[in-house]
TIFIGU-847161 format. One record per residue (C-alpha): residue in three letters; x, y, z. Coordinates in steps of 0.5 Angstrom, whole numbers, plus 500, padded with zeros to 3 digits. Example, Ala and Ser with C-alpha at 12.3 -4.5 7.8 and 13.67 -1.06 7.14 Angstrom:
<sites>
{site ALA {525 491 516}};
{site SER {527 498 514}};
</sites>
This chain:
<sites>
{site MET {500 500 500}};
{site ALA {503 507 498}};
{site GLN {504 511 504}};
{site LYS {500 518 504}};
{site THR {501 525 506}};
{site TYR {495 528 511}};
{site TYR {494 535 513}};
{site ILE {492 536 520}};
{site GLY {490 543 522}};
{site LEU {490 545 529}};
{site GLY {486 551 532}};
{site ILE {490 553 538}};
{site THR {486 559 540}};
{site PHE {484 559 548}};
{site HIS {477 558 546}};
{site ASP {474 554 541}};
{site PRO {480 549 540}};
{site ALA {479 544 534}};
{site LEU {482 539 530}};
{site ALA {481 538 522}};
{site ILE {484 532 518}};
{site VAL {485 533 510}};
{site ASP {488 528 505}};
{site GLU {493 529 500}};
{site THR {487 531 495}};
{site GLY {485 537 499}};
{site HIS {478 533 501}};
{site PRO {477 534 509}};
{site LEU {476 527 512}};
{site PHE {474 530 519}};
{site ALA {473 536 523}};
{site GLU {471 537 530}};
{site ALA {471 542 536}};
{site SER {474 540 542}};
{site GLU {468 542 546}};
{site ARG {464 536 543}};
{site TYR {469 531 545}};
{site LEU {470 534 552}};
{site GLN {463 536 553}};
{site TYR {465 543 556}};
{site LYS {462 549 552}};
{site ARG {467 552 548}};
{site ALA {473 548 551}};
{site LEU {476 554 554}};
{site ASN {484 553 555}};
{site CYS {484 546 553}};
{site GLU {488 543 547}};
{site PRO {485 541 541}};
{site ASP {490 534 540}};
{site SER {487 530 546}};
{site LEU {492 524 548}};
{site ALA {485 520 549}};
{site ARG {482 522 543}};
{site LEU {488 522 538}};
{site PRO {490 515 537}};
{site GLY {483 513 535}};
{site LEU {482 519 530}};
{site LEU {489 517 527}};
{site ARG {487 510 526}};
{site LYS {481 511 523}};
{site PHE {483 517 518}};
{site CYS {490 516 517}};
{site PRO {491 509 516}};
{site ASP {497 509 511}};
{site ALA {500 515 513}};
{site GLY {508 516 511}};
{site ARG {508 524 512}};
{site PHE {504 529 516}};
{site VAL {504 536 515}};
{site LEU {501 540 521}};
{site GLY {498 547 520}};
{site PHE {497 552 526}};
{site ASN {492 557 526}};
{site TRP {496 563 529}};
{site ARG {503 565 528}};
{site ARG {508 564 533}};
{site GLN {511 571 533}};
{site ARG {508 575 538}};
{site PRO {504 581 536}};
{site TRP {507 588 538}};
{site TYR {503 590 543}};
{site GLU {503 583 546}};
{site LYS {511 583 546}};
{site ALA {510 590 550}};
{site ALA {505 587 555}};
{site PHE {510 581 556}};
{site ALA {516 585 557}};
{site LEU {512 589 563}};
{site GLY {510 583 566}};
{site LEU {503 584 565}};
{site LEU {501 577 562}};
{site GLY {502 573 568}};
{site ALA {497 572 574}};
{site ARG {501 577 578}};
{site GLY {501 582 572}};
{site LEU {494 581 572}};
{site HIS {493 584 579}};
{site GLN {497 590 577}};
{site HIS {493 597 578}};
{site GLY {495 604 575}};
{site ILE {497 601 568}};
{site LYS {494 606 563}};
{site ARG {488 604 560}};
{site LEU {488 601 553}};
{site GLY {483 604 547}};
{site SER {478 599 547}};
{site PRO {471 597 550}};
{site LEU {474 592 554}};
{site ASP {478 594 560}};
{site ASN {486 592 561}};
{site LEU {484 586 565}};
{site GLN {480 582 560}};
{site ILE {485 584 554}};
{site HIS {491 582 558}};
{site HIS {487 575 560}};
{site MET {485 574 553}};
{site MET {493 575 551}};
{site ALA {496 571 556}};
{site CYS {491 565 555}};
{site ASN {492 565 548}};
{site ARG {499 565 548}};
{site LEU {499 559 553}};
{site SER {495 556 548}};
{site ILE {499 557 542}};
{site ALA {506 555 546}};
{site ARG {503 548 547}};
{site GLY {499 547 541}};
{site GLY {501 541 538}};
{site LEU {505 538 543}};
{site ASN {500 532 544}};
{site LEU {500 531 537}};
{site VAL {507 531 536}};
{site ARG {509 526 542}};
{site LEU {504 521 539}};
{site LEU {506 521 532}};
{site ARG {514 521 534}};
{site GLY {512 515 539}};
{site HIS {507 511 534}};
{site TYR {509 513 527}};
{site PRO {517 513 528}};
{site SER {518 513 521}};
{site CYS {513 518 519}};
{site HIS {516 525 516}};
{site VAL {513 531 520}};
{site GLU {513 538 518}};
{site PHE {510 544 522}};
{site ARG {507 550 519}};
{site ASP {504 556 522}};
{site PHE {499 561 519}};
{site ASN {497 568 520}};
{site HIS {490 567 524}};
{site HIS {486 571 519}};
{site ASP {489 567 513}};
{site THR {486 561 516}};
{site HIS {479 564 517}};
{site ALA {479 566 510}};
{site ALA {481 559 507}};
{site SER {476 556 511}};
{site ALA {471 560 507}};
{site CYS {473 561 500}};
{site TYR {476 554 499}};
{site ALA {469 551 502}};
{site SER {465 556 498}};
{site THR {462 555 491}};
{site PHE {465 561 488}};
{site ASP {471 561 483}};
{site GLU {472 569 485}};
{site ALA {470 573 491}};
{site SER {472 578 495}};
{site CYS {473 575 502}};
{site ALA {472 579 509}};
{site VAL {475 576 516}};
{site VAL {471 580 521}};
{site ASP {474 578 528}};
{site SER {475 580 535}};
{site TYR {483 580 534}};
{site GLY {488 577 530}};
{site GLU {496 578 530}};
{site ASN {495 585 528}};
{site GLY {488 587 528}};
{site SER {481 585 528}};
{site MET {480 585 520}};
{site CYS {483 582 514}};
{site PHE {480 583 507}};
{site TYR {482 579 501}};
{site GLN {481 577 493}};
{site TYR {480 570 492}};
{site GLN {481 567 485}};
{site HIS {481 560 482}};
{site GLY {484 557 489}};
{site THR {488 563 490}};
{site LEU {488 568 496}};
{site LYS {491 575 496}};
{site ARG {491 579 502}};
{site VAL {489 586 500}};
{site HIS {488 590 507}};
{site GLU {489 588 514}};
{site SER {487 593 520}};
{site HIS {491 595 526}};
{site GLY {490 597 533}};
{site LEU {484 595 538}};
{site GLY {478 597 534}};
{site SER {474 591 533}};
{site LEU {467 589 532}};
{site GLY {468 583 536}};
{site LEU {470 587 542}};
{site TYR {465 591 541}};
{site TYR {460 586 541}};
{site MET {463 583 547}};
{site HIS {462 589 551}};
{site ILE {454 590 549}};
{site THR {454 583 551}};
{site SER {457 585 558}};
{site LEU {452 591 559}};
{site CYS {446 586 558}};
{site GLY {448 582 564}};
{site PHE {451 576 559}};
{site ASP {458 573 559}};
{site TRP {461 573 553}};
{site MET {467 569 555}};
{site GLN {461 563 555}};
{site GLY {459 565 548}};
{site GLU {453 569 550}};
{site GLU {453 573 545}};
{site TRP {447 569 542}};
{site LYS {443 571 548}};
{site VAL {444 579 545}};
{site MET {442 577 538}};
{site GLY {435 573 541}};
{site LEU {433 579 546}};
{site ALA {435 585 541}};
{site PRO {428 584 537}};
{site TYR {424 585 543}};
{site GLY {427 592 544}};
{site GLN {427 599 541}};
{site LEU {432 604 539}};
{site ASP {435 608 545}};
{site GLY {437 614 542}};
{site GLU {442 616 548}};
{site VAL {445 609 548}};
{site TYR {446 610 540}};
{site ALA {449 616 541}};
{site LEU {454 614 546}};
{site LEU {456 607 541}};
{site LYS {458 612 536}};
{site ASP {463 615 540}};
{site ILE {466 608 542}};
{site LEU {467 606 535}};
{site ILE {467 608 527}};
{site VAL {468 606 520}};
{site ARG {474 609 517}};
{site GLY {475 606 510}};
{site LEU {477 599 511}};
{site ASN {479 600 519}};
{site LEU {475 601 525}};
{site GLU {477 607 530}};
{site HIS {476 609 537}};
{site PRO {474 617 536}};
{site PRO {480 620 540}};
{site GLY {478 623 546}};
{site ARG {471 620 546}};
{site LEU {472 613 548}};
{site PHE {473 613 555}};
{site PRO {467 618 557}};
{site ALA {462 614 552}};
{site LEU {464 608 556}};
{site ALA {463 611 563}};
{site GLU {456 614 561}};
{site LEU {455 607 558}};
{site GLU {456 604 564}};
{site LYS {451 607 567}};
{site LYS {446 604 562}};
{site ARG {448 597 564}};
{site ARG {442 593 566}};
{site SER {441 585 566}};
{site ILE {435 582 564}};
{site SER {433 580 571}};
{site GLU {434 587 573}};
{site ASN {430 591 568}};
{site THR {428 587 562}};
{site GLU {425 593 557}};
{site MET {432 596 558}};
{site ALA {436 590 557}};
{site ALA {432 589 551}};
{site ASP {433 596 548}};
{site LEU {441 596 550}};
{site ALA {441 589 546}};
{site TYR {437 592 540}};
{site THR {441 598 540}};
{site GLY {447 595 540}};
{site GLN {445 590 535}};
{site TYR {443 596 530}};
{site TYR {449 599 531}};
{site PHE {453 593 529}};
{site THR {449 592 523}};
{site GLN {451 599 521}};
{site LEU {458 598 522}};
{site MET {459 591 519}};
{site THR {455 594 512}};
{site GLY {459 600 512}};
{site ILE {465 596 512}};
{site LEU {463 592 507}};
{site SER {460 597 503}};
{site ASN {467 600 503}};
{site PHE {470 594 501}};
{site HIS {466 593 495}};
{site SER {467 600 493}};
{site ALA {475 598 493}};
{site TYR {475 591 490}};
{site PRO {468 590 487}};
{site SER {465 583 486}};
{site ASP {458 580 486}};
{site ASN {461 575 491}};
{site LEU {463 576 498}};
{site ALA {466 570 503}};
{site LEU {465 572 510}};
{site SER {468 569 516}};
{site GLY {471 570 523}};
{site GLY {467 570 529}};
{site CYS {462 576 527}};
{site ALA {460 572 521}};
{site LEU {456 568 526}};
{site ASN {451 574 527}};
{site SER {445 571 523}};
{site SER {441 577 523}};
{site CYS {446 582 520}};
{site ASN {448 577 515}};
{site GLY {441 577 513}};
{site GLN {441 584 511}};
{site ILE {448 584 507}};
{site THR {446 583 500}};
{site SER {440 588 501}};
{site LYS {445 594 504}};
{site THR {451 593 500}};
{site ASN {452 592 493}};
{site PHE {455 584 494}};
{site ARG {449 580 491}};
{site ASN {452 573 493}};
{site LEU {454 571 500}};
{site TYR {457 565 503}};
{site VAL {459 564 510}};
{site PRO {462 557 512}};
{site PRO {459 552 517}};
{site ALA {464 554 522}};
{site PRO {466 561 521}};
{site ALA {469 562 528}};
{site ASP {475 560 531}};
{site ASP {473 552 531}};
{site GLY {473 553 523}};
{site THR {480 556 523}};
{site ALA {483 548 524}};
{site LEU {480 546 517}};
{site GLY {483 553 514}};
{site ALA {490 551 517}};
{site ALA {489 544 514}};
{site TRP {487 547 507}};
{site LEU {493 552 507}};
{site ALA {498 547 509}};
{site PHE {495 543 503}};
{site ALA {496 549 499}};
{site SER {503 550 501}};
{site ASP {505 544 498}};
{site GLY {502 546 491}};
{site GLY {495 543 492}};
{site ARG {489 545 488}};
{site PHE {482 546 490}};
{site GLU {478 545 483}};
{site ASN {476 538 485}};
{site LEU {473 539 492}};
{site PRO {466 538 493}};
{site ALA {462 545 494}};
{site PRO {459 547 498}};
{site LEU {462 544 504}};
{site SER {459 539 507}};
{site ALA {458 541 515}};
{site TYR {457 533 517}};
{site LEU {465 532 518}};
{site GLY {465 530 526}};
{site SER {464 524 529}};
{site SER {459 518 528}};
{site LEU {456 514 534}};
{site PRO {459 507 535}};
{site GLY {455 502 533}};
{site GLU {457 497 539}};
{site ALA {454 503 544}};
{site LEU {448 503 540}};
{site ALA {447 496 540}};
{site ARG {448 496 548}};
{site LEU {443 501 549}};
{site ALA {438 497 545}};
{site SER {439 491 549}};
{site TYR {440 494 556}};
{site CYS {435 501 556}};
{site LYS {430 499 561}};
{site GLY {423 502 561}};
{site LEU {423 505 554}};
{site VAL {419 502 548}};
{site ILE {424 501 543}};
{site ARG {423 499 535}};
{site HIS {428 498 530}};
{site LEU {425 501 523}};
{site PRO {431 501 518}};
{site THR {426 502 512}};
{site THR {420 507 515}};
{site ILE {424 511 521}};
{site CYS {423 517 517}};
{site GLU {416 516 516}};
{site GLU {414 514 523}};
{site THR {418 520 526}};
{site ALA {414 525 522}};
{site ARG {408 522 524}};
{site LEU {410 522 531}};
{site LEU {412 530 530}};
{site ALA {405 531 527}};
{site ALA {402 528 533}};
{site GLY {406 534 537}};
{site LYS {411 529 540}};
{site LEU {418 532 541}};
{site ALA {424 528 538}};
{site ALA {431 528 539}};
{site TRP {434 526 532}};
{site VAL {441 523 531}};
{site GLN {444 520 525}};
{site GLY {451 520 521}};
{site ARG {456 524 523}};
{site ALA {456 531 527}};
{site GLU {456 538 524}};
{site PHE {462 542 524}};
{site GLY {460 549 527}};
{site PRO {455 551 532}};
{site ARG {449 549 528}};
{site ALA {445 543 529}};
{site LEU {443 542 521}};
{site GLY {439 535 522}};
{site ASN {444 530 525}};
{site ARG {444 532 532}};
{site SER {438 536 533}};
{site ILE {431 537 537}};
{site LEU {425 537 532}};
{site ALA {418 539 533}};
{site ASP {412 541 529}};
{site PRO {412 549 528}};
{site ARG {405 549 527}};
{site ASN {404 550 534}};
{site ALA {406 556 537}};
{site ASP {406 553 544}};
{site MET {412 549 542}};
{site LYS {417 555 543}};
{site ALA {415 555 551}};
{site ARG {415 548 551}};
{site ILE {422 546 549}};
{site ASN {425 552 552}};
{site GLN {422 550 559}};
{site ARG {422 543 559}};
{site VAL {427 541 554}};
{site LYS {433 546 553}};
{site PHE {432 550 560}};
{site ARG {433 556 557}};
{site GLU {430 563 556}};
{site GLU {424 564 553}};
{site TYR {426 570 548}};
{site ARG {431 565 545}};
{site PRO {428 563 538}};
{site PHE {428 557 534}};
{site ALA {430 555 527}};
{site PRO {426 553 521}};
{site SER {429 547 517}};
{site ILE {426 548 510}};
{site LEU {426 544 504}};
{site HIS {430 548 499}};
{site GLU {425 548 494}};
{site TYR {419 551 498}};
{site GLY {424 557 501}};
{site PRO {421 562 496}};
{site GLU {414 560 498}};
{site TYR {415 562 506}};
{site PHE {421 567 505}};
{site HIS {421 574 502}};
{site GLU {428 575 498}};
{site TYR {429 567 499}};
{site ARG {436 565 499}};
{site GLU {439 558 499}};
{site THR {442 558 507}};
{site LEU {445 552 508}};
{site TYR {448 553 515}};
{site MET {443 557 519}};
{site GLU {448 563 517}};
{site GLN {442 568 515}};
{site ALA {436 570 518}};
{site LEU {431 572 513}};
{site LEU {424 575 513}};
{site PHE {418 570 513}};
{site ARG {412 572 508}};
{site PRO {406 574 513}};
{site GLU {401 569 510}};
{site ALA {407 563 511}};
{site ALA {409 566 518}};
{site ALA {401 565 520}};
{site ARG {402 557 519}};
{site VAL {409 556 523}};
{site PRO {409 561 529}};
{site ALA {413 556 533}};
{site VAL {419 558 528}};
{site VAL {418 566 527}};
{site HIS {421 570 532}};
{site VAL {418 577 534}};
{site ASP {421 581 529}};
{site GLY {418 576 523}};
{site THR {425 573 521}};
{site GLY {427 566 522}};
{site ARG {434 563 522}};
{site LEU {433 558 517}};
{site GLN {437 552 514}};
{site SER {435 550 507}};
{site VAL {435 543 506}};
{site LYS {437 540 500}};
{site GLU {437 532 498}};
{site GLU {444 532 495}};
{site LEU {447 534 502}};
{site ASN {443 531 507}};
{site PRO {438 526 504}};
{site ARG {435 522 510}};
{site PHE {434 529 513}};
{site HIS {430 531 507}};
{site ARG {426 525 507}};
{site LEU {424 526 514}};
{site ILE {422 533 512}};
{site THR {418 531 506}};
{site SER {415 525 510}};
{site PHE {412 531 515}};
{site TYR {410 535 509}};
{site ARG {406 529 507}};
{site GLU {403 529 514}};
{site THR {401 536 515}};
{site GLY {402 540 508}};
{site VAL {408 544 512}};
{site PRO {415 543 508}};
{site LEU {419 545 515}};
{site LEU {421 543 522}};
{site LEU {422 547 528}};
{site ASN {430 545 529}};
{site THR {434 546 535}};
{site SER {441 543 537}};
{site PHE {441 537 541}};
{site ASN {443 539 548}};
{site VAL {441 543 554}};
{site MET {443 550 556}};
{site GLY {450 551 558}};
{site LYS {452 544 555}};
{site PRO {455 543 548}};
{site MET {451 538 543}};
{site VAL {451 531 545}};
{site HIS {457 527 542}};
{site SER {456 520 545}};
{site VAL {450 515 545}};
{site GLU {451 516 553}};
{site ASP {450 524 552}};
{site ALA {444 523 548}};
{site VAL {441 518 553}};
{site ALA {443 522 559}};
{site VAL {439 528 556}};
{site PHE {433 524 553}};
{site MET {432 521 560}};
{site THR {433 528 564}};
{site CYS {428 533 560}};
{site GLY {421 533 557}};
{site LEU {423 530 550}};
{site ASP {418 524 548}};
{site ILE {422 520 543}};
{site LEU {430 519 541}};
{site VAL {432 517 534}};
{site ILE {439 514 533}};
{site ASP {440 512 526}};
{site ASP {434 507 525}};
{site TRP {433 506 532}};
{site LEU {427 509 535}};
{site PHE {427 510 543}};
{site ALA {420 512 546}};
{site LYS {418 514 553}};
{site PRO {412 509 555}};
{site ASP {407 514 554}};
{site ALA {410 518 548}};
{site PRO {407 513 542}};
</sites>
């Protein structure tokens, strides 16, 4: 057997670490965030190359390896400010405790910024240690090479190489990189060219972290989602809006803090801080105003980008590309006509970007990659564990339905049952796209409260996504666009919204998933079966987890969630597990 080269990408940021494996033709074999395996939300300060996890992955995906190329999503060289902070001793525990250091020009205070820098530097320093130890021990004859890449380049690669575009403009809008928070690229036929990089602390990501904190949420735990869900319940606060414009402004392809206005504005904004438990209306107004100005800033930058580098196509990545409400407005508020956001635009996706850049640095070409990227690149559930579950799970009604599982599940959903649906390989990225999902009938408006209270144990203002058969999209949404990964929130048509109230947010939008048979035939069949039962070509879809935990990773995770919440049925591949009163 000829020995092959494998490209392993490591996302070594201190939050959302991930690992990806690409073969010598550029095809992604595996990509997964560490939080799934660890069952620890965001996997803060954890490495992506767990020694307990790696051997099985390498045996499965790299059985005939003769050479490994390891790609990293950060340069090893310290950025200028980090060098200065390190020299002053500000990045250690004692340094974080120091007072009297002049405040940086940022919405976040020095403590938060220095803590992020310190955590990230430690993660970069130890990045790949476990993987190298394993490769040297178990693959002594293999050649191992190391390549580190600019952080924003890995974001750009994860978007452009996954898209259907032959040419595009690409924007990476993030919290921070080696030099700044944004990079801009031109992409043509597999080649990425960086055309502009921002410098300094002006950052849409840091701005949104601050808004999250003002609303009483914890950005370190990734609770920006809560701001996005809460925002449509509020209205514009003119005073807050004026203060936000004193914090951050667009200048060309840069974000800047207006001189002399940042700190007074931050001090005034601090007086507006309201958690939702203190004052729901004021917190909602804060969220709305923060989201409104975020969209203005983002579309302003992108409009300037289009003016400088015209293209019909935009590939967008970086953590800020998870803002589906803003994404849904980009093609109407800028001159870009087509938008692509990858399934994992945040730092977990940079693992795949680093693997692809390593492949490209060997002269690899991308013409033969399937496009758009399949999001189903994660782990599958082992058959032996499923067999044990079927043998030993007492007190459940268990049926094996290899030919009718979709039809029977659709019947139960139409009867009002809540279903967990697990099949095949897990999704790469934060969205449940029909392989690790909780599903329900969208026709019943009470389903939102029922799932939030009995299953997810989360806030009532959080919306649920519609997973819709692609061919019916124009019937349900204004200006419908293919939205494969729930990356955009679009406006429902009023007559359609009345049919599916459980998936319509308070502002009339839905963060939809376009379901296509060629990308997920089994999920497409399930929704088609539901359509035959009800005349409605979509399902309510939310991630199979409870609040504060990642999506389920193992059979044991799935059963634990199923048995401790208000779900009625659990479907794993061809097996249907029902609580006694469910059917």
